[in-house]
C-alpha positions in Angstrom: 17.7 -31.3 -16.9 16.9 -31.2 -20.6 19.0 -29.3 -23.1 16.2 -26.7 -23.6 16.1 -26.0 -19.9 19.9 -25.6 -19.8 19.8 -22.9 -22.5 16.7 -21.1 -21.0 16.9 -18.4 -18.4 13.7 -17.5 -16.4 13.3 -13.9 -15.3 10.5 -12.0 -13.6 10.1 -8.3 -14.3 8.1 -5.7 -12.5 8.2 -3.1 -15.3 7.1 0.0 -13.3 6.7 3.7 -14.2 9.1 4.8 -11.5 11.3 1.6 -10.9 12.0 -1.7 -12.6 12.8 -4.8 -10.6 14.0 -8.1 -11.9 14.1 -11.5 -10.2 16.5 -14.1 -11.5 17.2 -17.5 -9.7 14.9 -16.4 -6.8 16.8 -13.2 -6.1 16.1 -9.6 -6.8 19.1 -8.8 -8.9 18.0 -5.5 -10.4 16.2 -2.7 -8.7 16.7 0.4 -10.8 14.8 3.6 -11.7 12.9 3.2 -15.1 14.9 5.7 -17.1 17.3 5.8 -20.0 19.8 8.4 -21.2 20.6 8.8 -24.9 23.3 10.7 -26.8 21.4 12.8 -29.3 24.3 13.1 -31.7 25.2 9.4 -32.0 21.6 8.2 -31.1 22.9 5.6 -28.7 22.2 4.6 -25.1 24.8 6.0 -22.6 23.2 5.0 -19.3 20.3 3.0 -17.9 18.7 3.0 -14.5 20.3 4.8 -11.5 23.2 6.2 -13.6 20.6 7.7 -16.0 18.6 9.1 -13.1 21.7 11.0 -11.9 21.5 12.9 -15.2 17.7 13.5 -15.1 16.9 17.2 -15.3 20.6 18.1 -15.4 21.5 17.3 -19.0 23.2 19.4 -21.7 21.6 19.7 -25.2 23.4 16.6 -26.5 22.0 14.2 -23.9 18.3 13.4 -23.4 16.8 11.4 -20.6 13.7 9.4 -21.2 11.2 7.7 -18.8 9.8 5.0 -21.2 6.7 4.3 -19.1 3.9 6.7 -18.3 0.8 5.9 -16.3 2.0 2.2 -16.0 2.2 1.6 -19.8 4.9 2.0 -22.4 4.9 5.5 -23.9 8.2 5.2 -25.8 8.6 1.8 -27.4 12.3 2.2 -28.5 13.4 3.5 -25.1 11.6 0.7 -23.3 13.3 -1.9 -25.4 16.7 -0.3 -24.7 15.9 -0.1 -21.0 14.8 -3.8 -20.7 17.9 -4.9 -22.7 20.2 -2.8 -20.4 18.7 -4.1 -17.2 18.9 -7.7 -18.4 22.7 -7.1 -18.8 22.8 -5.9 -15.2 21.6 -9.4 -14.1 25.1 -10.7 -14.7 26.9 -7.8 -13.0 29.3 -7.2 -15.9 30.2 -11.0 -16.1 29.2 -11.8 -19.6 27.6 -15.3 -19.9 29.4 -17.9 -22.1 26.3 -18.1 -24.3 23.2 -15.9 -24.7 20.3 -17.9 -23.1 16.7 -18.0 -24.4 14.9 -15.7 -22.0 11.5 -16.7 -20.6 9.9 -13.7 -19.0 6.9 -13.0 -16.8 6.1 -9.3 -16.8 3.4 -7.7 -14.6 1.0 -5.2 -16.1 -1.8 -2.9 -14.8 -5.2 -4.6 -14.7 -6.8 -1.7 -16.8 -4.3 -2.1 -19.7 -5.6 -2.2 -23.3 -4.8 -4.9 -25.8 -2.6 -2.5 -27.8 -0.7 -1.6 -24.6 -0.3 -5.4 -23.8 1.1 -5.9 -27.3 3.6 -3.0 -26.8 4.9 -4.7 -23.6 5.3 -8.1 -25.3 7.0 -6.6 -28.4 9.4 -4.6 -26.3 10.4 -7.8 -24.3 10.7 -9.9 -27.5 12.9 -7.2 -29.1 15.1 -7.2 -26.0 15.7 -11.0 -26.4 12.7 -12.8 -24.8 11.7 -16.0 -26.6 8.6 -16.5 -24.4 6.7 -13.7 -22.7 3.8 -14.1 -20.2 1.9 -11.2 -18.6 0.4 -11.1 -15.2 -1.8 -8.4 -13.7 -0.1 -6.4 -10.9 -2.7 -6.9 -8.1 -2.7 -10.6 -8.7 1.1 -10.7 -8.6 1.0 -8.5 -5.4 -1.4 -10.9 -3.8 0.8 -13.9 -4.6 3.9 -11.9 -3.4 2.4 -11.2 0.1 1.5 -14.8 0.6 -2.2 -14.9 -0.2 -3.6 -18.1 -1.5 -5.4 -16.7 -4.6 -7.0 -20.0 -5.4 -9.2 -20.1 -2.3 -12.9 -19.0 -2.4 -12.0 -16.2 -0.1 -12.2 -12.5 -1.1 -9.0 -10.4 -0.6 -8.7 -6.7 -1.5 -5.3 -5.5 -2.8 -4.5 -1.8 -3.3 -1.2 -1.5 -5.2 0.0 2.1 -5.5 2.8 2.4 -7.9 4.4 5.3 -9.7 1.9 5.6 -12.6 -1.2 3.7 -11.6 -3.1 2.6 -8.5 -4.5 -0.9 -8.9 -7.4 -1.9 -6.7 -8.7 -5.5 -7.0 -10.8 -8.0 -5.1 -9.4 -11.4 -5.8 -11.0 -14.8 -5.2 -10.9 -18.3 -6.9 -7.8 -17.4 -9.0 -9.4 -14.4 -10.6 -10.1 -10.7 -10.3 -13.7 -10.3 -9.3 -13.8 -6.4 -9.1 -11.1 -4.0 -10.1 -10.4 -0.3 -10.4 -7.3 0.9 -12.2 -6.7 4.6 -12.0 -3.9 6.5 -13.5 -3.2 8.5 -10.3 -0.3 7.4 -8.1 3.2 8.4 -7.0 4.0 10.7 -10.0 0.9 12.7 -9.2 2.0 13.0 -5.6 5.3 14.4 -6.8 3.5 16.9 -9.1 1.3 18.0 -6.1 4.5 18.7 -4.1 6.0 20.7 -7.0 2.8 22.8 -7.3 2.6 23.4 -3.6 6.2 24.6 -3.4 5.6 26.9 -6.3 2.3 28.3 -5.0 3.0 28.5 -1.3 6.8 29.2 -1.2 7.3 30.7 -4.6 10.0 28.0 -5.2 10.6 26.0 -8.3 11.8 22.5 -7.6 12.5 19.5 -9.9 10.8 16.1 -10.0 13.7 14.4 -8.1 13.5 16.9 -5.3 9.8 16.4 -5.0 10.3 12.7 -4.8 12.9 13.2 -2.0 10.4 15.4 -0.1 7.7 12.7 -0.4 10.0 10.1 1.0 11.5 12.2 3.8 8.4 14.1 5.0 5.5 12.9 3.0 2.3 12.1 4.9 -1.4 11.5 4.1 -2.6 12.8 7.5 -1.5 15.9 9.5 -1.4 14.2 12.9 1.3 11.5 13.1 2.4 9.6 16.2 6.1 9.6 15.1 6.4 12.7 12.9 9.6 13.1 10.7 11.8 16.1 11.3 11.4 19.2 9.1 13.3 19.1 5.9 15.3 21.9 4.2 14.6 22.2 0.5 16.6 24.2 -2.0 15.0 25.4 -5.2 15.0 28.4 -7.5 13.2 31.5 -6.2 10.7 32.4 -8.9 10.9 36.2 -8.1 14.7 36.6 -7.7 15.8 33.7 -9.9 18.4 32.6 -7.4 18.7 29.4 -5.3 16.8 29.7 -2.0 16.4 27.3 0.9 13.0 26.6 2.6 12.1 24.5 5.6 9.0 22.4 5.2 7.1 20.1 7.6 5.1 16.9 7.1 1.9 18.8 7.9 2.4 21.1 4.8 3.0 18.1 2.6 -0.1 16.3 4.0 -2.1 19.4 2.9 -0.4 19.4 -0.5 -1.3 15.7 -1.1 -4.8 15.8 0.2 -6.7 16.0 -3.1 -4.7 13.1 -4.8 -5.1 10.9 -1.7 -8.9 11.6 -1.8 -9.0 10.3 -5.4 -7.3 7.1 -4.3 -9.8 6.8 -1.4 -12.7 7.3 -3.8 -11.4 4.5 -6.1 -11.2 2.1 -3.1 -14.8 3.0 -2.2 -16.0 2.4 -5.8 -14.3 -1.0 -5.8 -16.0 -1.9 -2.5 -19.4 -0.7 -3.9 -19.2 -3.1 -6.8 -18.0 -6.1 -4.7 -20.4 -9.0 -4.3 -21.8 -9.1 -0.8 -20.3 -12.5 0.2 -16.9 -11.2 -0.7 -17.6 -8.0 1.3 -17.9 -10.3 4.4 -14.4 -11.7 3.7 -12.9 -8.2 3.3 -14.6 -7.1 6.5 -12.9 -10.0 8.3 -9.5 -9.9 6.7 -9.1 -6.2 5.7 -7.4 -4.4 2.9 -3.8 -5.0 1.9 -1.6 -2.1 0.7 1.4 -2.8 -1.6 3.6 -0.7 -3.9 5.8 2.3 -3.1 2.7 4.5 -2.3 1.9 2.1 0.7 5.0 3.7 2.4 3.3 7.1 2.6 3.0 7.9 6.3 -0.6 7.6 7.6 -2.1 6.4 4.3 -3.2 3.1 6.0 -4.9 5.0 8.8 -6.6 7.4 6.4 -8.0 4.6 4.2 -9.1 2.7 7.3 -11.0 5.8 8.6 -12.7 6.2 5.2 -13.7 2.5 4.8 -14.1 1.5 8.5 -12.0 -1.6 7.6 -8.7 -2.9 8.8 -5.8 -1.9 6.5 -2.5 -3.8 6.4 0.7 -2.5 4.9 2.5 -5.5 3.3 6.1 -6.3 4.4 8.5 -4.7 1.9 5.6 -3.3 -0.2 8.0 -2.1 -2.9 8.9 -5.7 -3.8 5.5 -7.4 -3.3 4.7 -7.4 -7.0 8.1 -8.6 -8.3 8.1 -11.3 -5.6 4.7 -12.6 -6.8 5.9 -12.4 -10.4 9.0 -14.4 -9.4 6.8 -17.1 -7.7 4.7 -17.2 -10.8 7.6 -17.9 -13.2 9.2 -20.4 -10.8 5.9 -22.4 -10.7 4.9 -21.5 -14.3 2.9 -24.7 -14.9 0.9 -24.2 -11.7 0.3 -20.4 -12.2 -0.3 -20.4 -16.0 -4.0 -19.8 -15.4 -3.1 -16.4 -14.0 -1.3 -15.3 -17.2 -2.8 -13.2 -19.9 
């Protein structure tokens, strides 16, 4: 091993709107919400990740919580830099290394990102301590992460539904042939649930509660084979101004999410319409692969299958598909450099 390699540490980062995951030495060592808490008075970071999420929507005036990414891209450059720096420290689990290594990073980005947004990701990583930064598109990383051989002349369709963006891509011969990147994803589903609770139950709930509802009783269809039990939700009654509990079912949430799920379906259809016919034959044979946190929404695979008349597969551990692919890319950097941007 050369001296340069000894002082270099490779890390793969899935820098997501909702969650950030980091792979180091072939292991997922960080899986934290993408959020930072600042002390307004001293202008310093007081918490990163899950600890900061506990404070979200609960803070006094002297503390502010920031989600640095919006719609899959960096919206707050300073907060993103502090978040990346804080999560890199988590790699060592409070055991400070004897020396600060030179970090070589591969970070995944949405396929519809602009050059300015790419530059923001690179700059944030460099300010956080990276000496070399490579970027890889999320659907390509997801394809590698679920075991698809992206170099083959075979068409594969990936639908990666994250917190801020839904990435739809047809991949063949190491490249993205057709793609649709829409800024509609998990955050929009949360907003739909908040709006539904306000409109139908006269109840005001926070973003974190909406996220819990989506996880516990969220559904894309109103007829499930194994439906989840009803969930009790506590929010603020908009008429009385006092806390009030309400029981909700998965059928209600399916109704609330209908319009946003339709937009995702439409994006999948647009991607299929612009796919070359030979690759359409491959997709008909092999189906569509769902990755990302949105793939866990109950009945979504069935709904997309009914719309497209194609097989739809939910990837194993879809939340980590992108970061797994990013980790494989940095482990075999010389082989996968052609995928980097």
